[in-house]
N, C-alpha and C positions, 0 to 999 in steps of 0.2 A: 780402616784399611783400604776402602774403596777410593778415598781421596788420594792416598799415597799412590795407589796403582794408576789412577787416571793421570795425576800430575806427572809422575816419572815416566809413564808410558808416552804421554804427549811430548815431553821433553826429548826422550829418546827418538821418537818419530821425527821431531823437528830437526834434530841433529843430523840424522841419516838423510833426511829429505833435503835439508839445506846443502849438505856436501854433494849430494847428487846433482842438485840444480846449479851448483857452482862448477863442479868438475866436468860434467858432460859438455857444456859449451867450450870449455878449455880443450877438451879432447878433440872436438870437431875442428877447433882452430889450429890443431896440430901441435899444441904444447906438450902433449904426451900421447903415447900409443894406447891401443886397446888393452894390452897386458898391464901397463902402468895404471890405466883407468880402473881395472879390476882390483889392483892392489889398493888404490885409493878408496874404492868403494867398500871393500871388506874391512879396511882399517877404520873407516868411518862407522861401520856397523859395530865393530868392537868398542870404539869410543862411545857410541850412542848407548850400547848395552851395558856400559859401565854404570849407567843409572840404576841398573838392577841392584848392584852392590849397595849404593847409597840408599835406595828405597828399603831394602831388607834391613840394613843396619839402622836406619831411621825408625822403622817399625819396631824392631827388637829393643832398641835402647830407649825410645821415647814413649812408646805406646804399649809395650808388652813386658814391662818390668825387667828388661835386660835378658830375656830368654826368648828363644824361638826354636821350633822344631824344624827338621829338614823339610817336612811336608808343608808347613806353613810358609817357609821361605821359598820353596819351590812354587807354591801357588801364587805368591806375590810376583816372583820373577817371570813365570810363564804368562801371567796375565799382562804384565808390562810388555813382554815379547809379542803377544798377540796384538796389543794396541799399536806398538811401534811398527810391526809388520804390516798391519792394515793401513796405517798412515802412508808408509812407503809404497805399498802396492797401489793404493788409490792415487797417489801423486804420479806414479808411473803411468797409470791409465789416463789421467788427464794430460800428461805430457805426450803420451803416445797418440792420443786423439788429435793433437795439433801438429805433432812432428814425427809421426810414425813412418812416413815414407822416407824422410831424411835419415832417421835412425836406421831403417832397414838398408838403405843404400850405403850408408857409412859403414855399418857392420859387415855387409857383404864385401865391400871394397877392402876393408882391413883384413878380412880373412883371405881374400884373393892375393893381397899384397904379401901376406905371410907365406902363402903357397909359392908365389913367384920368388921370394927370398930363398926358399928351399929348393929352387931350381925347376919347379913345375911349369910347363909351358904347353901351348897348343891345345890339343883335344882334351888332355887331362885337366887343364885349367878351365876349359869350357864346361866339362862335366862337373867340376866342383861348383861353378857358378849355378848350373842347373840344380844341383843338389841343394845348395844354400837357398835358392829361390823357392824350391819345393818345401823346404823346412819352414820358411816364412809364410807359406800358405797356411800351414797349421797354426802358426803364431797369430794369425788374424782372428782367431776365435777367442772371444773374451775370456771364457772360463779356463782355457788352456793357458793363455797369456797371464791372467791373474794368478793362476796356480803356480806357474813357473816363477813369477815374480815373488810370490810368498815363499817358495822353496829356496830362493836365493838368500833370503834374510832370516827366515825362521830358525834354521838349524844353528846359526851363529848365536842367536838369543837362547836357544835351548841349552847349548853347551855352557854358556856363561851362567845361565840359571842354575844348572846342576852344580857347577863349580862353586858358585857364590853361596847357594843354599847349604852346601856341605861345609864350607869354611866358616860361615857365620852362625851356624846352629850353636845353641847354648842352652843347656838344661836350666830349668828354674832351680834356684837355691832353696832347699827346704828349710823351714825355720828350725832352730836347734832346740 
């Protein structure tokens, strides 16, 4: 079971991290906006966490005689979620260490552009910039940033784990 969890967790982590590393530079280059980037990001999380389905089914069919309880399926899925989430958050930390200032400026500019599109100008726009910069002061703290990054991805894996563990559970067939 440990091998399945590790392999599928690392595959899920590689998928979500790969998509992140591909999509963020494209977003900076103007190929899509912040909202589209979020859709791409969460879609890649769902795709990555599809590994949970394959891992639970693999364990059930090949290692557990065709049966698995919800609890065992949940345990497999949540551990895959933890591994993939840690890979994603660690990758973000490395990326942020080298590109944090560029990300911060890009994010603030995108948010201000959205405000301008809504007709906000002058002092209200300046107040929004000050608020965003103050928010990023908090984001400079490692544990807050790491926790926020985990909170981006972990709930997606949790939902997929619950769903997958429920649909793949199968009771053992008792001998007649």
